[in-house]
N, C-alpha and C positions, 0 to 999 in steps of 0.2 A: 645751191644744194638740190640734188635730185629728190623728187617726191613721187609717191604713188598716188595718182589721181583715182579716186573711187567713183565709179559710175554704176548705174544699175545694170550695165551690160558687161561689167568687168568679169574676166575669167569665166566665160559661159560654161565651161566644162565643170568647174567647181560649183558655180551657182546652180547648175542643173542637178549635180549630185546632192547638194544640200536640200534642194526643193523636193527631190524624189524621196530622200530619206525622211524628211519631215512629214511627208504625206503617206508614209507606209501605214498599214493597218495596225501594226504593233504599237507604233507611236501614237496613232490616233486614239487608241483605247486607253492610253496611259494617263494623260492629263492635258487640260487646256494650256498649260505652260508651254507645251511643245509647239503651239500654234500662235504664240503671241507676236511673232514677226510676220505673220501672214499679211497679205495685201488688205484683207477685210479688217483685221485688227489694227493695222496701221492707220487706216482711214478713220476708224472709230477713235483712236487715240488722238489723231490730228484734230478731229472735230471737237473732242473733249478739251483740247488745249487751245482752241481758237481764242477764247476770251482772255486767258492768261497770256497768250502770245501777244495779243494786241496791247495788253496792259503792261507787260514786263519787258518786252523786246528792247525798248529804249530806256529802261529804268536806270537810275543812277546807282548802279551796283558798284561794290568795291572790287569784286572778282566774279568770274564765271567759270563753270566747269562743264565738261561734256559728259553727260550720263551716257556712256557708250554701250550701245547694244550691238551684239554680233552673234554669229553662229559658229559653233565649234563642232565639226563633224555633223552638221545639221541640227545641233542642239542650241536653242536660244540661250544666250549668256550675257553677262555683264563683263566688260573689260576694265580692269583696274591697273593702277601703277603703285609701286612701292617707292617711297621717297628714300634717298640715300641716308644712311645713319651719320654721314659725315657733314651734311649741310647745317648751316646755322639755324637757330630757332627752335621753337618747341614742337614743331611738326615733323622733325626728322625721324625716319624709320616708320612713318605712318602710311597706311593704305589710303589712296585717294583716287578720284577720277582725274583724267587729264584736265588741266585748267590753270588759271592764275589771275593775277590782278589785271583790271581793265586799264587800257591805255587811252590817252586822249585822242589818238588817231583811230581807235576802233569805232565803227559806225553803229554798233549795237552790242549787246551782250553775246549775241550769236557769233559775231566776228571775233570777239574776245576768246570765246571757247574754241573756235576753230583755229584761230592763230596759235593759241597756247598748245593745242593738240599737235599741230604741225611742228612746233618748236620742241615739244617733249618726245614725240614718237616718230617724227619724220614722215608722216602721212598727211596728205591734204584731203580733208573731208569736204565734199561739196555741200553748199547750203540746201540743196534739194533733198539731201539725205537727213536733214533736221526735221523732226516731227513737231517740235514746239518748244516753248519755254515754260517750265514749271514755276510754281510759286517760289520766290526767293526765300532764303532762310537767313537769319541773323546769328552770327557767332557771338561767343561771350565777349570778345574784344570789340564788338560793334561792327564787324565786317558784314556787309550784305552780299550774299553769294547767290548768283543766279544760275540755276541748273538748266542746261540745254539738253534736251533729249534727242538722240540721233541714232540711226542704225548705220554702222560703219561697215557692215557686210560680213562675209565669211572670213574668219580669222586666217584660214589656210591661204587666202589670196592676198593678205596684207604683207607688204614688205616693211615690217616694223624696224626702225632704226632708232632705238631709244637714246636720248641725250643723257649720257652717263653722269653728267653734272647735276641732273634733275631727277633721273629715273634709275633706280637700282634694279628693278625687276618689273615685268609685266605678266599678269595672270588673269584668269577668268574664273567666274563662278556661274554655273548654269542656272536657269530659272527653275527647273525642277528641283535642284539642290537647295536653293534659298527658300523655296516654298515648303519644304519639309520641315515639320515642327521641331524635330530634333536638331536642326541646323541653325536655329536662331533663338535668341533670348533677349533679355532687357537689362540695361544698366541704369541705376538711379544716380544722378549726379547732384552733388551738394556744393554750395558756394558760401564760404564764410559761415559754415555751420548750419545753413538752411537748405532745404530741398529746392532744387532749381528746375530740373526737368528729367524725363525718362527717355532714354535713347535705345533703339534696337541695337543688337549686336549679331553678326552672322559668323557662325562657327563651322569647324570641321572642313575648312578649305585649306589652301596653301598658307594663307595668312588670315588672321582675325580681322574682320571688317567692323569698325565701330565709329562712334562720334558722328561728325557731320556727314561723312560718306555713307555711313549706315542709315542715317535719316533720309538721305536722298535715295538710297537703294529702296528703303521701305516705301517711300512715296511713289517711286517708279513701279514697283511691283503691283501696288494697289491700282495704279492706272492700267497696267498691262493685262493683269488677270484679276479683275474685280470679283470678289466673292470666293476666290480659290485660296488666297494667301491668309493663313490663320493669325493675322496680326492682332495683338491685344491693345494696340494704341488706336483709340477712336479717331484721332487726327494727329498728324505729324507735329511734334513739339518743336518750338523754336529753341535753338541751342543757345 
């Protein structure tokens, strides 16, 4: 199967366009969210994730997902997938990051996330584009999910070939959008009649982002733009 190998030097024309747009005075005055993919912020995030990278890279997780950063017309964004409504299980039709269950042949949770992303989207993301591993979260069924943060580049330069057996749609939400207060809220979950946890939910996009995917998005935003995102959750809750 042909794959699109992402490198820092891919499609220099598009990369240059994205960089020029992101550095324009109009964007600069708008919000720090426009600069979260800068080299300076990338290094800050990598440094902030060094401890968790060392601790969780080889963790015995059940699954791993790629918290996928990209730029769309120069705007920093998250890339999501929509699971088909025809698949089996309770997660059909839900929004998620690319990812899946760990395999015994995977060298680390990073390899799991990159492998699953290639299987789902047809693109090969290099490990050098991974910024780090965030703190794993545990789902209600006991699954331990390791989130791997990576910048997959300008969306315009990606040759996405979604596996239709696993992916019904691919879409993005920009960082400025998710940071706007009117575009996110909270859902209180109960289990067997008792309060279990509070989860963020992101609204007014192509699809509603909620559940574990919203929790991972919330954690990533706090890392990318500390102090800008008006989250009411002091710390990310375990699902």
